[in-house]
C-alpha positions, 0 to 999 in steps of 0.5 A: 815242466809244461809238457813233461809228466812226473815220473813218481808221486814223490816227484809230483809232491815235491814240485806241487806241494812245496812248504809254502803251500802246505804251511799256509795259515789261511788258504788251506782248509783243514780237510786238505791238511788232514787227508786231501793233500795225501790223496790229491797227487794221485788225482793230479797224476791222472789229470796230467795224463790228459790235455785238460788245463789247470783252469779246466780243472778249476771249472770241474771244481765249480761244477762239483760245487754246484752239484753239491748244492743241487744234491741237497735238493734231494729230500732226506738223508739221501740228498744230504749224504750225496752232498757230503761226499760231493763236498769232499770231492770238490775240495779234492779237485780244488787241491788238484787244480793248483797242483796241475798249475804248479807242475805245468807252471801255468798259474794265472789271474784267470785261475785265481778268479775262477777259483773264487767263483767256485767257492763264492757260488758254492757257498752261496748256493748251499744255504739257499738250498738249506732254506728250500730243505727247511721249507720242504718240497714241493714249495708252497707260497706264501707259506714257505717264504719265511724259510726260503728268505732265511736261506737267501739271507744266510747266503748273503751273510756268508758271501759278505763274510767271504768278501771281507778278506778280498776287500782287504787285498783290494784296499791294500792294492789301491793304497799302494801297499805290498801284498799280505803274506799268508802267515800266522800272526798277520791277521792278529788284531793290534787292540788287546781286547779284540785280540783276546776275544779273537783268541776266545773264539777259537775255543768255540769256532762257530765262525768256521761253520760256513765253508761248503764242507762244514755246511754239508756236514751240518746238513748231514747231521740234521738229516740224520737227526730228522730220521728220529723225529716225527717231522723230519723238517724240524731238524733242517729248520732248527739248523737254519735258524741257528746258522743265521744269527751265528753267521751275522755274529761271525760277520760282525766279528770278522769286520771288527777283527780286520779293522783292528788288525795291521792288515788295513794299516799303512 
């Protein structure tokens, strides 16, 4: 269907949103399942009327992600509100790039690579900017080094946590093992204690706070709370100081869960 255009939204959904896409255990963000997959075919419909490639759409997703982080440089509720909207828009475009690729049958390693670049860079830039927001603008050094350093530290931990999943795929490929399927239960730890701890974490899922969508939501809540505080920076600082140790805990827990799972077993 490389040159053909869909004749209806229903046909577009049938081709670009098959069950193996909608039912993925880990690759679909909850916003996609909640409402973005209902909206994305309309954006995809418009994109298919242009000559833009699937990789071009992924490039747009990257730019929207970077714009999300840049919006947080605007102090107060205005920047946080804009980032909240752009964060949702990035995920919408992220849905459409895959749909364009599936319709045109143009999926490629380059597209997967660009998608990774978009998510890694966005989810690294947002915590860096959260550190700048916590320090206040304009920055004053060396007084503000503590807050900007905390932002960079949070970015590093988040990127390491994301990289663990890709390390699993690299390790399996280098060991000559088959690619992991994206189904529930694949990542379940084999040790009983670790499995119980992992299930308990689902009741307080702080490990899910480090996606760009959740980070922009938290930044918006902090900015909203800051409107009622004598020092509006206080809410941003409390947020940053809470996120950093929780991110470290999530990283350690993620590592233990991987080591204890079947994913790294021959």
